C-alpha positions in Angstrom: 19.4 35.8 -14.8 17.8 32.9 -12.9 19.4 30.3 -15.1 22.8 31.4 -14.0 21.9 30.9 -10.4 19.9 27.6 -10.6 20.1 25.4 -13.6 19.5 21.8 -14.6 22.6 20.5 -12.8 21.5 22.2 -9.6 18.1 20.4 -9.8 20.0 17.1 -10.4 22.0 17.6 -7.3 18.9 18.5 -5.3 17.2 15.3 -6.5 20.1 13.2 -5.6 20.4 14.7 -2.1 16.8 15.2 -1.1 14.3 13.5 -3.5 15.6 10.1 -4.8 15.6 6.9 -2.8 19.4 6.1 -2.6 20.4 3.1 -4.7 21.7 1.1 -1.8 18.4 1.4 0.0 16.5 0.6 -3.2 18.7 -2.5 -3.6 18.1 -3.5 0.0 14.4 -3.2 -0.3 14.2 -5.1 -3.6 16.3 -7.9 -2.0 13.9 -8.1 0.9 11.0 -8.5 -1.4 13.0 -11.0 -3.5 13.6 -13.1 -0.5 9.9 -13.0 0.4 9.0 -14.0 -3.2 11.7 -16.7 -3.3 10.4 -18.3 -0.1 6.9 -18.3 -1.5 8.1 -19.8 -4.8 9.9 -22.6 -2.8 6.7 -23.2 -0.8 4.6 -23.4 -3.9 6.9 -26.0 -5.5 6.2 -28.2 -2.5 2.5 -27.4 -2.4 1.2 -27.3 -6.0 -2.4 -27.0 -4.8 -1.7 -23.8 -2.8 -3.9 -20.9 -4.0 -1.1 -18.3 -4.1 0.4 -18.3 -7.6 2.9 -15.5 -7.9 4.2 -12.4 -6.0 5.2 -9.4 -8.1 6.9 -6.2 -7.0 4.8 -3.2 -8.1 4.5 0.5 -7.3 7.2 3.0 -7.3 10.1 0.7 -6.2 9.4 -1.6 -9.2 9.1 1.4 -11.6 12.2 3.1 -10.3 10.3 6.2 -9.2 10.5 5.9 -5.4 11.2 8.9 -3.2 13.7 9.0 -0.4 10.7 9.0 2.0 9.5 5.5 0.9 8.5 3.5 4.0 6.4 0.7 2.4 6.5 -1.4 -0.7 3.6 -2.6 -2.9 3.5 -6.2 -4.0 0.8 -7.9 -6.0 -0.1 -11.5 -5.0 -1.9 -13.5 -7.7 -4.5 -15.9 -6.3 -6.3 -18.7 -8.2 -8.7 -21.4 -7.2 -12.4 -21.9 -6.8 -12.3 -21.5 -3.1 -10.9 -18.0 -3.2 -13.5 -15.6 -1.6 -15.1 -12.9 -3.7 -15.8 -10.7 -0.7 -13.0 -8.3 0.0 -12.7 -8.8 3.8 -12.9 -12.6 3.5 -10.3 -12.5 0.6 -7.9 -10.5 2.7 -8.2 -12.9 5.7 -7.8 -15.8 3.2 -4.6 -14.2 1.9 -3.3 -13.5 5.4 -3.9 -17.1 6.5 -2.0 -18.5 3.5 0.9 -16.1 3.8 1.2 -17.2 7.5 1.4 -20.8 6.3 4.0 -20.0 3.6 6.1 -18.0 6.2 5.7 -20.0 9.4 8.7 -18.2 11.1 6.7 -14.9 11.0 4.7 -14.1 14.1 1.0 -13.7 13.5 1.1 -9.9 14.0 3.7 -9.6 11.2 1.0 -10.6 8.7 -1.9 -8.3 9.3 -5.0 -7.7 7.1 -5.7 -4.0 6.4 -8.6 -2.3 4.6 -7.6 -3.3 1.1 -4.3 -5.3 1.5 -2.3 -7.5 3.9 0.7 -5.9 5.5 3.8 -8.0 6.0 6.2 -6.3 8.5 9.9 -6.9 8.6 11.2 -6.3 12.1 14.8 -5.9 11.2 14.4 -3.0 8.7 11.1 -1.7 10.0 9.8 -1.9 6.4 6.3 -2.8 5.6 5.3 -4.7 2.5 1.7 -4.2 1.4 0.5 -7.3 -0.4 -2.6 -6.7 -2.6 -4.6 -9.7 -3.7 -5.3 -10.2 -7.4 -7.8 -12.9 -8.4 -6.2 -14.7 -11.3 -7.6 -17.2 -13.9 -4.5 -18.1 -15.8 -4.3 -15.2 -18.3 -0.9 -15.3 -20.1 -0.4 -11.6 -19.8 -1.1 -11.8 -16.1 -4.4 -9.9 -16.2 -6.4 -10.4 -13.0 -8.9 -8.6 -10.7 -7.0 -6.4 -8.3 -8.5 -5.0 -5.1 -8.3 -1.3 -5.8 -6.6 0.8 -3.1 -8.9 3.7 -4.0 -12.2 2.2 -3.0 -11.8 -1.6 -2.6 -13.6 -2.5 -5.8 -12.2 -5.2 -8.1 -10.3 -3.8 -11.0 -8.8 -5.6 -14.0 -5.1 -5.0 -14.2 -1.8 -6.6 -15.2 1.3 -5.7 -13.1 3.8 -6.8 -15.8 2.1 -4.7 -18.5 2.0 -1.6 -16.1 5.8 -2.0 -15.5 6.4 -2.5 -19.2 4.5 0.7 -20.0 6.8 2.7 -17.7 9.9 0.9 -19.0 9.1 1.9 -22.5 8.9 5.6 -21.6 12.1 5.3 -19.5 13.9 3.7 -22.5 13.0 6.6 -24.7 14.0 9.2 -22.1 16.8 7.3 -20.5 17.0 8.3 -16.8 15.2 11.6 -17.3 11.6 10.3 -17.4 11.8 8.6 -14.0 13.6 11.6 -12.5 11.0 14.1 -13.5 8.3 11.7 -12.1 10.1 11.8 -8.8 10.5 15.6 -8.8 6.7 15.9 -9.5 5.9 13.4 -6.8 8.1 15.5 -4.4 6.1 18.6 -5.3 2.8 16.8 -4.7 4.1 15.6 -1.3 4.9 19.3 -0.4 1.4 20.5 -1.5 -0.3 17.7 0.5 1.6 18.8 3.7 0.4 22.4 3.1 -3.2 21.9 1.9 -5.6 19.6 3.7 -7.6 17.5 1.3 -5.3 18.0 -1.7 -5.3 14.9 -3.9 -3.1 14.0 -6.8 -2.1 10.3 -6.8 1.3 9.2 -8.1 -0.3 7.0 -10.8 -2.1 10.0 -12.3 1.1 12.1 -12.2 3.0 9.3 -14.1 0.3 9.1 -16.8 0.2 12.9 -17.3 4.0 12.9 -17.7 3.8 9.8 -20.0 1.3 11.7 -22.2 3.5 14.8 -22.4 6.5 12.6 -23.2 4.6 10.7 -25.9 3.8 14.1 -27.5 7.6 14.6 -28.0 8.8 16.6 -25.0 12.4 16.0 -24.2 12.8 15.7 -20.4 16.5 16.2 -20.4 16.3 19.8 -19.1 14.5 19.5 -15.7 13.4 23.1 -15.3 11.9 23.1 -18.8 10.3 19.6 -18.3 8.7 20.7 -15.0 7.5 23.9 -16.5 5.8 22.0 -19.4 4.1 19.7 -16.9 2.7 22.6 -14.9 1.7 24.5 -18.0 -0.1 21.4 -19.3 -2.1 21.1 -16.1 -2.9 24.9 -16.1 -3.9 24.9 -19.8 -6.1 21.8 -19.7 -7.4 22.2 -16.1 -7.4 18.3 -16.3 -10.4 18.4 -18.6 -8.5 16.8 -21.6 -8.9 13.0 -21.7 -5.6 11.1 -21.5 -5.4 7.6 -22.9 -2.8 5.4 -24.5 -2.8 2.8 -27.3 -0.1 0.5 -26.1 -2.5 -2.3 -25.2 -5.8 -1.4 -26.7 -7.4 0.6 -29.5 -8.3 4.1 -28.5 -11.7 3.7 -30.2 -12.7 1.3 -27.4 -12.2 4.0 -24.7 -15.2 5.4 -22.9 -17.5 7.2 -23.1 -16.9 8.6 -19.6 -18.9 11.4 -17.8 -16.3 11.9 -15.1 -14.8 15.4 -14.9 -11.3 14.1 -15.0 -10.4 11.3 -17.4 -7.0 9.7 -17.2 -7.4 6.2 -18.5 -5.5 3.2 -17.3 -3.0 2.2 -20.0 -3.7 -1.5 -19.5 -7.5 -1.3 -19.0 -9.6 1.0 -21.2 -12.6 0.5 -18.9 -10.8 2.0 -15.9 -10.6 5.8 -15.5 -7.8 6.2 -12.9 -9.3 9.6 -12.0 -12.9 8.5 -11.6 -13.1 9.5 -8.0 -11.8 13.1 -8.6 -14.3 15.9 -8.3 -14.4 19.3 -10.1 -13.2 20.9 -7.0 -10.2 18.6 -6.6 -9.3 19.1 -10.2 -9.3 22.9 -9.6 -7.1 22.4 -6.6 -4.5 20.6 -8.7 -4.8 23.3 -11.4 -4.3 26.2 -8.9 -1.3 24.4 -7.3 0.2 23.9 -10.8 -0.4 27.6 -11.7 1.4 28.7 -8.6 4.3 26.3 -9.3 4.5 27.4 -12.9 4.6 31.0 -12.0 7.3 30.3 -9.4 9.5 28.6 -12.1 8.9 31.5 -14.5 9.9 34.0 -11.8 13.0 31.8 -10.9 14.2 31.8 -14.5 14.0 35.6 -14.6 15.2 36.4 -11.1 18.3 38.7 -10.9 19.9 37.3 -7.8 20.7 33.8 -6.5 18.8 34.3 -3.2 15.7 35.4 -5.1 16.0 32.5 -7.5 16.3 29.9 -4.7 13.3 31.4 -2.9 11.1 30.9 -6.0 12.3 27.3 -6.4 11.4 26.8 -2.7 7.8 27.7 -3.7 7.9 24.5 -5.8 10.0 22.2 -3.6 9.8 23.6 -0.2 12.6 24.7 2.2 14.6 21.5 1.5 15.7 23.2 -1.7 19.1 24.8 -1.5 21.9 25.5 -3.9 
């Protein structure tokens, strides 16, 4: 049967070869951000009145869930001071000007404001670092008002608590939680290439998987873990509220009227899925149904060739055994 042709070990090898960001590249990128952060820290020590307080690596590289296709890095930049603008465009220009002062050897075009962030470009590696401003008032848990990449609104968040939330799930599931997150993100990337307008952001994928993990699912068998993920999406059609009690009481959540409700684990007032429509939720559901059916068929397929073809419906033509 299909398990004899493609099993957990085969998915592991596929992930290592095609999905995961290689360790040497991850180390190189983290070192690049660390150098950027260290230079800012040194500058701050000499300029204590400078408005930039801290740079923290965030996003998939910080969480250990980055894909091989990673080409930019997310960094949060905490800003304090009465002169920090509250207007988004002005804040981004304010951040860009101060980054240029902190890194005078960068040419002006290497520090460029974007719609909701400032991109710092490294010419040697070709890597871009997207620096997102966070207005900070000294909170000990590093809560501040982040400029949302979804719509540019200010959003209360804490990068250290977000990273801690993921670390807790990774600790329980060892390497398996992060690996299943990467496999799901790879599937989402495939669907986005195939379907114009398909939306399913990585943060939401992580939270759905965290919810399933918290319910007791062991991720150690990747075909089974993936099937549970797709089954959950198909069963709930993303109409079941997801929330976590790591940093707030669940009784404080909501009420929300949004069709999809996946609540930020560090901010009970933020529905991470607030911009998703009924139609977009149905698009995710239909894609999950197709992927789940493909895995079911793969596990029953009588030949290796047929089994591989079913797995390619999930991961695309890059999947080979």
